[in-house]
C-alpha positions as CSV (number, residue, x, y, z in Angstrom):
1,M,158.6,41.8,149.5
2,G,155.4,43.5,148.3
3,K,151.9,44.5,149.2
4,G,150.6,42.9,152.4
5,T,154.0,42.9,154.1
6,T,154.3,44.4,157.5
7,Y,157.1,46.9,157.6
8,I,158.6,48.2,160.8
9,P,160.5,51.5,160.9
10,V,164.1,51.1,162.1
11,I,165.4,54.6,163.1
12,G,168.8,55.7,164.4
13,L,170.0,59.3,164.9
14,E,173.2,61.2,164.4
15,I,173.2,64.5,166.3
16,H,175.9,67.1,166.2
17,A,176.2,69.9,168.8
18,E,178.7,72.7,168.9
19,L,180.5,72.9,172.2
20,N,180.6,76.4,173.8
21,T,184.3,76.5,174.6
22,R,186.1,79.8,174.6
23,T,188.3,78.9,171.7
24,K,188.2,76.6,168.7
25,M,189.1,72.9,168.8
26,F,192.7,73.0,167.5
27,C,193.7,76.7,167.7
28,D,193.3,79.9,169.8
29,C,190.7,81.5,167.6
30,L,187.6,82.6,169.4
31,N,184.6,80.3,169.3
32,D,182.0,83.0,168.9
33,P,178.7,81.9,167.3
34,T,177.4,85.5,167.5
35,E,180.1,86.9,165.2
36,I,178.5,88.3,162.1
37,E,181.5,89.6,160.3
38,P,182.7,86.9,157.9
39,N,186.2,85.4,158.3
40,K,187.0,87.4,161.4
41,N,187.8,84.6,163.9
42,I,190.4,82.7,161.7
43,C,194.1,82.0,161.8
44,P,196.7,80.0,159.8
45,V,195.9,76.9,161.9
46,C,192.2,76.7,161.3
47,L,192.8,77.7,157.6
48,A,195.3,74.8,157.3
49,H,198.2,76.9,156.1
50,P,201.4,74.9,155.4
51,G,203.6,74.3,158.4
52,T,200.9,74.9,161.0
53,L,200.1,72.3,163.7
54,P,196.9,71.7,165.7
55,V,196.7,71.5,169.5
56,A,193.7,69.8,171.1
57,N,191.4,71.9,173.3
58,K,191.4,70.5,176.8
59,E,188.1,72.2,177.7
60,A,186.4,70.4,174.8
61,I,187.7,67.0,175.9
62,E,186.5,67.6,179.5
63,S,183.1,68.5,178.1
64,M,183.0,65.1,176.3
65,I,183.9,63.3,179.5
66,K,181.0,65.0,181.3
67,I,178.7,64.0,178.4
68,G,179.8,60.5,178.8
69,M,179.1,60.5,182.5
70,A,175.7,62.0,182.0
71,V,174.6,59.3,179.5
72,G,176.2,56.5,181.5
73,G,178.7,55.7,178.7
74,E,182.2,54.3,179.0
75,T,185.2,56.5,178.7
76,P,188.3,54.5,177.5
77,A,191.7,54.8,179.0
78,V,193.1,56.4,175.8
79,S,191.6,58.1,172.8
80,K,192.8,59.6,169.6
81,F,191.9,61.8,166.6
82,D,191.7,60.6,163.0
83,R,191.6,62.2,159.6
84,K,188.4,61.9,157.7
85,N,189.2,62.6,154.1
86,Y,186.7,64.3,151.8
87,F,186.7,67.5,149.9
88,Y,184.2,70.3,150.2
89,P,184.7,74.1,149.9
90,D,183.9,74.7,153.5
91,I,186.6,72.3,154.8
92,P,189.9,74.3,154.6
93,K,192.2,71.3,155.0
94,G,190.5,69.0,152.5
95,Y,189.9,66.7,155.4
96,Q,188.3,66.9,158.8
97,I,189.9,66.0,162.1
98,S,187.4,63.6,163.7
99,Q,187.4,60.3,165.6
100,Y,186.9,56.8,164.1
101,D,187.7,53.7,166.2
102,M,188.7,55.3,169.6
103,P,186.0,57.9,170.5
104,F,185.8,59.6,173.9
105,V,182.6,57.8,174.8
106,F,181.3,54.3,174.0
107,G,177.7,53.2,174.7
108,G,175.3,54.8,177.2
109,T,171.5,55.4,177.1
110,L,169.3,58.4,177.0
111,A,165.5,58.6,177.0
112,G,165.4,54.8,176.7
113,V,167.5,54.8,173.5
114,K,170.9,53.0,173.5
115,L,173.9,55.0,172.2
116,T,176.6,53.6,170.0
117,R,179.2,56.3,170.7
118,V,179.9,60.0,171.3
119,H,182.9,61.5,169.6
120,L,184.6,64.8,169.0
121,E,185.5,66.5,165.8
122,E,185.9,70.0,164.3
123,D,183.0,71.8,162.6
124,T,183.1,73.1,159.0
125,G,182.7,76.6,157.7
126,R,179.5,78.0,156.3
127,L,178.6,78.5,152.6
128,Q,176.3,81.3,151.6
129,H,174.7,81.0,148.1
130,V,173.9,84.4,146.7
131,E,173.4,86.3,143.5
132,G,176.6,87.9,142.4
133,G,177.2,91.5,143.5
134,P,178.4,94.4,141.3
135,S,182.1,93.5,141.7
136,S,181.6,89.8,141.5
137,P,182.8,87.8,138.4
138,A,179.7,85.7,138.8
139,A,177.5,88.8,138.5
140,R,179.3,89.8,135.3
141,S,178.7,86.3,133.9
142,G,175.1,86.3,135.0
143,R,175.5,83.3,137.3
144,P,174.9,83.0,141.1
145,T,178.0,82.5,143.3
146,S,178.8,81.0,146.7
147,L,180.7,82.6,149.5
148,V,182.5,80.8,152.4
149,D,182.8,82.0,155.9
150,Y,185.4,80.1,158.0
151,N,184.4,81.6,161.4
152,R,182.8,78.3,162.3
153,A,185.6,76.1,160.8
154,G,187.4,74.3,163.6
155,V,184.7,74.9,166.3
156,P,184.5,71.8,168.7
157,L,181.7,69.6,167.5
158,M,180.2,66.7,169.4
159,E,178.6,63.9,167.4
160,L,176.3,61.4,169.1
161,V,175.3,58.3,167.3
162,T,172.4,56.1,168.6
163,E,171.7,52.5,168.0
164,P,168.8,51.9,165.5
165,D,166.5,51.5,168.5
166,I,163.7,53.9,167.6
167,R,160.5,52.5,166.1
168,E,158.1,55.4,166.5
169,V,158.6,58.7,164.8
170,E,157.5,60.7,167.8
171,K,160.5,59.3,169.7
172,I,162.9,61.3,167.5
173,G,161.7,64.6,169.0
174,E,161.5,63.2,172.5
175,F,165.1,62.0,172.3
176,G,166.4,65.1,170.7
177,R,164.8,67.5,173.2
178,E,166.1,65.3,176.1
179,L,169.7,65.5,174.7
180,Q,169.3,69.2,174.2
181,L,168.3,69.6,177.8
182,V,171.2,67.4,179.1
183,L,173.8,69.5,177.1
184,R,172.3,72.7,178.5
185,Y,172.3,71.4,182.1
186,L,175.9,70.3,181.7
187,G,176.7,73.8,180.3
188,V,178.7,72.3,177.5
189,S,176.5,73.6,174.6
190,D,173.6,76.0,174.0
191,A,172.4,73.5,171.5
192,D,170.3,76.2,169.7
193,M,168.9,74.6,166.5
194,E,167.8,77.9,165.0
195,K,171.4,79.1,165.2
196,G,172.8,75.8,163.7
197,Q,174.4,74.9,167.0
198,M,172.6,71.5,167.0
199,R,171.9,69.5,163.9
200,V,170.1,66.1,163.5
201,E,170.4,63.5,160.8
202,V,167.9,60.6,160.6
203,N,169.0,57.1,159.5
204,L,166.0,55.0,158.5
205,S,165.1,51.7,157.0
206,L,162.0,49.5,156.9
207,G,162.5,46.2,158.6
208,T,160.5,42.9,158.4
209,I,160.1,40.0,160.8
210,V,161.9,36.9,159.5
211,D,161.8,33.7,161.5
212,G,160.7,35.7,164.6
213,E,163.5,38.2,164.3
214,L,163.6,41.8,163.0
215,K,165.6,42.0,159.8
216,F,166.8,45.5,158.9
217,G,166.2,46.9,155.4
218,T,168.6,49.2,153.4
219,K,169.4,52.3,155.4
220,V,168.9,55.8,154.0
221,E,170.4,58.9,155.7
222,V,168.4,62.2,155.7
223,K,170.3,65.5,156.2
224,N,169.5,69.2,156.1
225,I,167.2,69.0,159.1
226,A,166.8,72.2,161.1
227,S,164.4,71.1,163.9
228,F,163.0,68.1,165.6
229,K,159.6,68.8,164.0
230,M,161.3,68.6,160.6
231,A,163.1,65.4,161.6
232,E,159.8,63.8,162.5
233,A,158.3,65.0,159.2
234,A,161.3,63.7,157.2
235,A,161.0,60.3,158.9
236,R,157.2,60.1,158.2
237,Y,157.8,60.9,154.5
238,E,160.7,58.5,154.2
239,I,158.7,55.7,155.7
240,E,155.9,56.2,153.2
241,R,158.4,56.6,150.3
242,Q,160.3,53.4,151.1
243,R,157.1,51.5,151.6
244,E,155.8,52.5,148.2
245,V,159.1,51.5,146.6
246,L,159.1,48.1,148.3
247,E,155.4,47.4,147.6
248,S,155.9,48.1,143.9
249,G,158.7,45.5,143.8
250,G,161.5,48.0,143.8
251,E,164.7,48.2,145.9
252,I,165.8,50.9,148.3
253,S,169.1,52.5,147.4
254,Q,171.6,53.2,150.2
255,E,172.0,56.9,149.8
256,T,172.0,60.3,151.5
257,R,168.9,62.4,151.0
258,G,168.1,65.9,152.0
259,W,164.9,67.2,153.6
260,D,163.2,69.7,151.3
261,D,161.0,71.5,153.9
262,P,159.1,73.9,151.6
263,N,157.9,70.8,149.6
264,K,157.8,68.5,152.6
265,R,159.8,65.7,150.9
266,T,163.2,64.1,150.9
267,V,165.4,64.4,147.7
268,S,168.3,62.3,146.7
269,Q,171.7,64.0,147.2
270,R,174.4,61.4,146.7
271,K,175.2,57.7,147.1
272,K,175.8,57.0,150.8
273,E,179.5,56.7,151.7
274,S,180.9,54.0,153.8
275,S,183.7,54.4,156.3
276,H,186.3,53.2,153.9
277,D,185.3,56.0,151.4
278,Y,186.7,58.5,153.9
279,R,190.1,56.8,154.1
280,Y,190.3,57.2,157.9
281,F,193.8,57.1,159.4
282,P,195.2,58.3,162.7
283,E,195.9,62.1,162.8
284,P,199.7,62.3,162.6
285,D,199.9,65.8,164.1
286,L,198.1,64.9,167.3
287,P,199.3,62.4,170.0
288,V,197.2,59.7,171.5
289,I,195.3,61.1,174.5
290,D,195.9,59.5,177.9
291,L,192.5,60.2,179.6
292,S,193.8,59.0,183.0
293,Q,195.5,62.4,183.2
294,F,192.1,64.1,183.5
295,D,190.6,64.8,186.9
296,F,187.4,62.6,186.7
297,S,186.5,63.3,190.3
298,R,186.3,67.1,189.7
299,L,184.4,66.7,186.5
300,K,181.9,64.5,188.1
301,R,181.4,67.0,191.0
302,E,180.7,69.7,188.4
303,I,177.8,67.8,186.9
304,P,174.5,69.2,188.2
305,E,171.3,67.4,188.9
306,L,170.2,66.2,185.4
307,P,166.7,66.4,183.9
308,Q,165.5,62.9,184.7
309,A,166.7,63.0,188.3
310,K,165.1,66.5,188.6
311,R,161.8,65.1,187.3
312,M,161.7,62.3,189.8
313,R,162.6,64.6,192.7
314,L,160.2,67.4,191.9
315,K,157.3,64.9,191.6
316,K,158.3,63.1,194.8
317,E,159.0,66.1,197.0
318,Y,156.2,68.4,195.9
319,G,153.5,66.2,194.3
320,L,153.5,68.2,191.1
321,T,151.7,67.1,187.9
322,D,153.6,65.8,184.9
323,D,152.9,69.0,183.0
324,Q,154.2,71.2,185.9
325,V,157.3,69.0,186.3
326,E,158.1,69.3,182.5
327,L,157.6,73.1,182.6
328,L,160.1,73.4,185.4
329,V,162.6,70.9,183.9
330,F,162.7,72.7,180.6
331,D,163.1,76.1,182.3
332,R,165.9,75.8,184.9
333,P,165.7,79.4,186.1
334,L,161.9,79.0,186.7
335,A,162.6,75.7,188.6
336,E,165.2,77.5,190.8
337,F,162.8,80.3,191.4
338,F,160.1,77.8,192.4
339,E,162.4,76.1,194.9
340,G,163.3,79.5,196.2
341,V,159.6,80.2,196.8
342,I,159.2,76.9,198.6
343,S,162.3,77.6,200.7
344,E,160.7,80.9,201.8
345,L,157.5,79.1,202.6
346,H,159.4,76.8,205.0
347,E,160.5,79.8,207.1
348,E,158.1,80.1,210.1
349,R,155.0,80.5,208.1
350,E,151.4,80.2,209.4
351,A,149.9,78.4,206.4
352,P,150.7,74.7,206.0
353,L,152.9,73.6,203.1
354,E,150.3,71.2,201.8
355,K,148.2,74.2,201.0
356,T,150.9,76.7,199.9
357,V,152.9,74.4,197.6
358,P,150.0,73.8,195.1
359,L,149.2,77.6,195.2
360,A,152.9,78.5,194.6
361,I,153.2,76.3,191.5
362,N,149.9,77.4,190.0
363,Y,150.6,81.1,190.5
364,L,154.1,80.7,189.2
365,T,153.5,78.6,186.1
366,S,150.1,80.1,185.2
367,D,149.8,83.7,186.3
368,L,153.4,84.9,186.6
369,K,154.5,82.9,183.5
370,G,151.5,84.4,181.7
371,L,152.7,88.0,182.5
372,M,156.2,87.1,181.3
373,V,154.9,85.7,178.0
374,A,152.8,88.8,177.4
375,D,155.8,91.0,178.2
376,G,158.2,89.0,176.0
377,K,160.4,88.0,179.0
378,V,162.0,84.5,179.0
379,D,163.9,84.5,182.3
380,V,162.0,84.9,185.6
381,A,165.1,86.6,187.0
382,D,164.5,89.5,184.6
383,T,161.2,90.3,186.4
384,R,160.7,92.5,189.5
385,V,159.0,89.7,191.4
386,T,161.2,88.0,194.0
387,A,160.8,84.5,195.5
388,E,160.2,86.0,198.9
389,N,157.4,88.3,197.7
390,L,155.7,85.5,195.7
391,A,155.8,83.4,198.9
392,D,154.2,86.2,200.8
393,L,151.4,86.5,198.2
394,V,150.8,82.7,198.4
395,E,150.5,82.8,202.1
396,L,148.1,85.6,202.0
397,I,145.9,83.5,199.7
398,A,146.3,80.4,201.8
399,L,145.3,82.3,205.0
400,D,142.1,83.6,203.2
401,K,143.3,87.2,203.4
402,L,143.0,87.6,199.6
403,T,140.6,86.2,197.0
404,S,142.0,84.6,193.9
405,R,140.8,87.5,191.8
406,T,142.4,90.1,194.0
407,A,145.6,88.0,194.3
408,K,146.0,88.1,190.5
409,D,145.6,91.9,190.5
410,I,148.2,92.2,193.2
411,L,150.6,89.9,191.3
412,K,150.3,92.1,188.3
413,T,151.2,95.2,190.4
414,M,154.1,93.3,191.9
415,Y,155.3,92.4,188.4
416,E,155.1,96.1,187.3
417,T,156.5,97.7,190.4
418,G,158.3,95.0,192.4
419,G,156.2,95.9,195.4
420,D,155.5,93.9,198.5
421,P,152.1,92.1,198.4
422,T,151.1,92.9,201.9
423,E,151.8,96.6,201.4
424,I,149.9,96.6,198.1
425,M,147.0,94.9,199.8
426,K,146.9,97.5,202.7
427,T,147.5,100.5,200.4
428,E,144.7,99.6,198.1
429,S,142.4,98.2,200.8
430,L,142.2,94.8,199.0
431,E,142.1,92.4,202.0
432,Q,139.5,89.7,201.8
433,V,136.4,90.3,203.8
434,S,135.8,87.2,206.0
435,D,133.8,88.7,208.9
436,E,130.9,86.3,209.1
437,G,128.6,88.8,210.9
438,A,129.1,91.5,208.2
439,L,128.8,89.0,205.4
440,R,125.6,87.6,206.8
441,E,124.0,91.0,207.2
442,M,124.9,91.9,203.6
443,A,123.5,88.5,202.4
444,Q,120.2,89.1,204.1
445,G,119.8,92.5,202.4
446,I,120.6,90.9,198.9
447,I,118.0,88.1,199.5
448,A,115.4,90.6,200.5
449,T,115.8,92.6,197.3
450,H,115.8,89.6,194.9
451,P,112.6,87.5,195.5
452,G,112.8,86.0,192.0
453,P,116.1,84.2,192.4
454,V,115.0,83.2,195.9
455,A,112.0,81.4,194.4
456,D,114.2,79.8,191.7
457,Y,116.6,78.4,194.3
458,K,113.7,77.0,196.3
459,K,112.5,75.2,193.1
460,G,115.9,73.5,192.9
461,K,117.8,75.8,190.6
462,E,121.3,75.7,192.1
463,T,122.6,78.4,189.7
464,A,120.5,80.9,191.7
465,L,122.9,80.4,194.6
466,M,125.8,81.6,192.5
467,F,123.8,84.6,191.5
468,F,123.6,85.7,195.1
469,V,127.3,85.1,195.6
470,G,128.0,87.2,192.5
471,Q,125.9,90.0,193.8
472,A,127.7,90.0,197.1
473,M,131.2,89.9,195.4
474,K,130.0,92.8,193.3
475,E,129.1,94.9,196.4
476,L,132.4,94.0,198.0
477,R,134.4,94.7,194.8
478,G,135.7,91.2,194.7
479,K,137.0,91.1,198.3
480,G,134.4,88.8,199.8
481,N,135.3,85.3,200.9
482,P,133.4,83.3,198.2
483,A,133.4,80.0,200.1
484,M,132.0,81.7,203.2
485,L,129.4,83.6,201.2
486,Q,128.2,80.5,199.5
487,Q,127.7,78.7,202.9
488,I,125.9,81.8,204.3
489,F,123.5,82.0,201.4
490,K,122.8,78.3,201.7
491,D,122.0,78.7,205.4
492,L,119.7,81.7,204.8
493,L,117.8,80.2,201.9
494,T,117.0,76.8,203.5
């Protein structure tokens, strides 16, 4: 291969997510990702002291079954754990309890990407690389040192492996965010990448078309990726690096590389291991798991409406735009609040739903969400605005009792005080003026005192009409019905 060859990115992902069980995978230590005191949640089992035996966490296995159901994977009749042997300072045992040939989930699809498997293992500890402190031998020797915190060691860790189905870099983030959503909807993981609860690895090669079929190149794995944006950047860099190597006549080495985010590049870490390098064998301290003993019917009932189903329903039922749907799907509390508002609007209201639903979604996702962002609030439930009161505000707008400008002011007051919009409107005398006779009389006076804009309008300058409407709204302190005013001025000026 060389210059002129067309290369096709062949990308697969390996994504780890910590499960939010109460305890660790094989012992009773707390699974507490918020713990900041090092080596607090540890015991002889998760530290692999001699004579200790692991016991599998049932809650974690049930979470895996739910994940399998959510992605349409196959859960086998039996499963087992295996020992994955490799040494690293943050692995207390010198091996990791994982799964090799009998994972909890085979296959499935998500966001249009086929899955190979989803298996369960235990997480490692954390290493902290620091300069030596006053009492540290490393400080006395003038060398940096590494500290290990085993609080995370033994935490249940899901690993999902995709088929090499991805051809476009942007699909990495799309897939990752969809998986993150599914895990959160299921309630099995917070999947917070900033806290290390979800990690992504990119497997990438450059393929070529040979005899009409795609032939894969040599795969490179990229680790140390802390966000989907970084994953996409790493993939773009690796595509260009591998292309340059191939076009210059070189060969790609099968290796593990790390993402160096400050320098926006991948760097070689080690030769890529194969499965036989880990010397997998069945975990002798844990029995084969008979999955028929689990209550699949109950677990299925516990699965909520998942993101893709919610997208389809929201669009079909309410006629929302794609952007509005995505905002609600990514913010479940906001979606629940929205449907609470719609439920209130169904209750013996004067205004028709075809008018109130678009108003509700706009005021929720634009105005109320804007107030929340400015206030640093994430959850709509933490605000003083209730679904019932927002529904009341929407109906006042739909019935032309409030102008859009006044409604925004009232919403701000509702946000600050939790007040009822009708009471706020009455107390502050903000009801929209829609009395045609009074508006016509005011319009006649404005026209009489502005002969210049009258002449402009009669010469065909449409902007003059809005000048008159603006003058009327100014006199009415924003409470005039703008549509009615516009029509009145048109009638009087023609």
